[in-house]
C-alpha positions in Angstrom: 50.3 -13.3 22.9 47.1 -11.6 24.0 47.8 -8.6 21.7 48.5 -10.9 18.8 45.3 -12.7 19.3 43.3 -9.5 19.5 44.9 -8.2 16.3 44.1 -11.5 14.6 40.5 -11.4 15.8 40.1 -7.8 14.6 41.5 -8.7 11.2 38.9 -11.5 10.8 36.1 -9.3 12.0 37.0 -6.4 9.6 37.3 -8.9 6.8 33.8 -10.1 7.5 32.5 -6.5 7.1 34.3 -6.1 3.8 32.9 -9.5 2.6 29.4 -8.4 3.6 29.7 -5.2 1.6 30.8 -7.2 -1.5 28.1 -9.8 -1.0 25.4 -7.2 -0.8 26.7 -5.3 -3.8 27.7 -2.2 -1.7 31.4 -2.3 -2.3 31.5 0.2 -5.1 29.4 2.8 -3.3 30.7 2.6 0.2 33.5 4.6 1.8 35.3 2.4 4.4 37.3 4.0 7.1 39.5 2.0 9.6 40.9 3.9 12.5 41.3 3.8 16.3 41.4 6.4 19.1 44.9 6.0 20.5 48.1 4.0 20.1 49.1 0.6 21.4 48.7 -0.1 25.1 52.4 -0.5 26.0 55.0 1.7 27.8 56.0 4.8 25.9 52.7 4.5 24.0 49.2 4.7 25.3 48.7 7.0 28.4 51.6 9.1 27.1 52.0 11.7 24.4 54.8 10.1 22.5 54.1 9.0 18.9 53.4 5.5 20.1 50.4 6.8 22.0 49.0 9.5 19.7 49.7 8.0 16.2 46.9 5.8 15.1 46.1 3.6 12.2 44.1 5.2 9.4 43.0 3.3 6.3 40.5 4.8 3.9 38.9 2.9 1.0 36.9 5.2 -1.3 35.7 3.6 -4.5 35.4 6.9 -6.3 39.2 7.4 -5.8 40.4 3.9 -6.6 43.4 5.2 -8.5 45.0 6.0 -5.0 44.8 2.4 -3.8 47.8 1.3 -1.8 49.3 4.8 -1.5 50.8 6.2 1.8 50.3 9.9 2.4 52.8 11.5 4.7 50.4 14.2 6.0 49.4 15.5 9.4 45.7 14.7 10.1 43.7 14.4 13.3 40.7 12.2 14.1 38.6 15.4 14.4 39.3 15.9 10.6 37.4 12.7 9.6 33.9 14.2 9.7 34.6 17.2 7.4 36.5 14.9 5.1 33.5 12.6 4.8 31.3 15.6 3.9 33.8 16.6 1.2 34.0 13.1 -0.2 30.3 13.0 -0.5 30.2 16.4 -2.2 28.2 17.9 0.6 28.7 21.3 2.2 30.5 21.2 5.6 28.3 22.7 8.4 29.9 25.6 10.1 29.7 23.9 13.5 31.9 21.1 12.4 35.5 21.2 13.7 38.5 19.9 12.0 40.1 20.3 8.5 39.0 18.2 5.5 41.9 16.3 3.9 39.7 15.1 0.9 41.9 17.0 -1.5 44.9 14.9 -0.4 43.0 11.7 -1.2 41.9 13.2 -4.5 45.5 14.1 -5.3 44.6 17.8 -5.6 47.1 18.8 -2.9 50.6 17.9 -2.1 50.6 19.8 1.2 49.2 18.9 4.5 45.8 20.5 5.5 47.4 21.1 8.9 50.6 22.7 10.1 50.4 20.8 13.4 48.3 18.4 15.4 47.6 18.7 19.1 47.0 16.1 21.8 46.3 16.0 25.5 46.6 13.6 28.4 44.0 14.3 31.0 44.7 12.1 34.0 42.4 10.7 36.6 45.2 10.9 39.2 47.2 8.0 37.9 48.9 9.2 34.8 50.6 12.4 33.7 48.6 15.6 32.9 50.1 16.9 29.7 49.6 18.6 26.4 51.6 18.5 23.2 51.9 20.0 19.7 53.4 17.9 16.8 54.6 19.1 13.4 56.1 16.9 10.7 59.5 17.5 12.2 59.2 18.3 15.9 57.2 17.6 19.0 56.8 19.7 22.1 55.3 18.2 25.3 54.4 20.3 28.4 53.9 18.3 31.5 51.6 19.7 34.2 52.1 17.1 36.9 55.3 15.6 38.4 54.7 12.0 37.4 57.7 9.8 37.0 58.3 8.1 33.6 57.0 4.6 33.1 59.5 1.9 33.9 61.0 0.9 30.6 64.7 -0.1 30.0 65.6 3.0 28.0 64.0 5.4 30.5 65.7 4.0 33.7 68.5 6.2 34.9 70.9 4.7 37.4 68.4 2.0 38.3 65.7 4.5 39.3 62.9 6.3 37.5 63.5 9.9 36.4 60.9 12.5 37.1 59.4 14.0 33.9 60.7 17.4 33.0 58.2 20.2 32.6 59.2 20.6 29.0 60.1 17.9 26.4 61.2 18.7 22.8 62.1 16.1 20.2 63.5 16.2 16.7 61.3 13.5 15.1 63.5 13.2 12.0 66.7 12.5 13.9 65.1 10.9 16.9 61.8 9.1 15.9 61.7 7.1 19.2 61.7 10.4 21.2 64.5 9.5 23.6 66.6 12.7 23.5 65.0 15.7 25.1 66.3 18.9 23.4 64.2 21.4 25.4 67.4 22.9 27.0 69.5 22.8 23.8 70.3 26.4 22.7 70.2 25.3 19.1 66.5 24.6 19.4 65.5 27.7 21.3 63.6 29.3 18.3 61.8 26.0 17.5 60.9 25.6 21.2 59.4 29.1 21.2 57.5 28.7 18.0 55.9 25.4 19.2 55.1 26.8 22.6 53.3 29.7 20.9 51.3 27.3 18.8 50.4 25.2 21.8 49.3 28.2 23.8 47.1 29.4 20.9 45.4 26.0 20.7 44.9 25.7 24.4 43.3 29.2 24.4 41.1 28.4 21.4 39.6 25.3 23.1 39.5 27.0 26.5 41.5 24.2 28.1 40.9 24.1 31.8 44.6 23.6 32.5 45.1 27.3 31.7 43.1 28.1 34.9 44.8 25.8 37.3 45.3 22.1 38.0 42.3 20.1 36.7 40.2 18.5 39.4 39.8 14.8 38.8 36.5 13.0 39.5 38.3 11.2 42.3 39.2 14.5 44.0 35.6 15.8 43.4 34.0 12.8 45.2 36.6 12.9 48.0 36.1 16.6 48.8 32.3 16.5 48.4 32.2 13.6 50.8 34.4 15.4 53.3 32.0 18.4 53.5 28.8 16.3 53.3 29.8 14.1 56.2 30.9 17.0 58.4 28.4 17.9 61.2 29.7 21.4 62.0 27.6 23.2 59.4 30.4 23.5 56.8 29.3 23.6 53.2 31.4 22.7 50.2 32.1 25.6 47.9 33.7 23.3 45.3 
């Protein structure tokens, strides 16, 4: 009920913005983008790298491309792609320091292919949730878990009445298994796909210098605890953290 109320309130608030644009004669020269930063806050969604957690709503209204109204584009895009796309839509050069890939050509119907071969996501915990990274293509997803956190307690994840520890590697065929319930990481038929996705993930982690490559990531909680331990010690020890 709380979720329904929040969605209803959001709908009214967004409607007020659109009405204000029309009332002030800005509707025909304003690009409107509606999106969020993660999926819904439910098990198997937020705080995890399944599609329910990393897929987000994205609605774009660009008056200069009104002929695309109401169309759904099955393309891979990431939130980091929004800034270069806006530059493109405004016919402005994209600064070299901007990350992401513009998908303006998709909106303009100049391209039928996705600007991206894959999208990448991460879950960096603060000690409570799983530390994980993933790569997703249109057909498959590979998740690497870096901490032994058990799966969230949901009916389809319970095994024999107890929670099952996450495997280090998870691989899903998104076309056959959109709910991501059947882990194919150990299936010999998917060995090549698993290898290809692992290589893509490693290339991305290296390109962004992900700290997970250099060892377990120290959480702020750990940092405060270890600093306090050394600061309060009276034997002359000094923290080297």
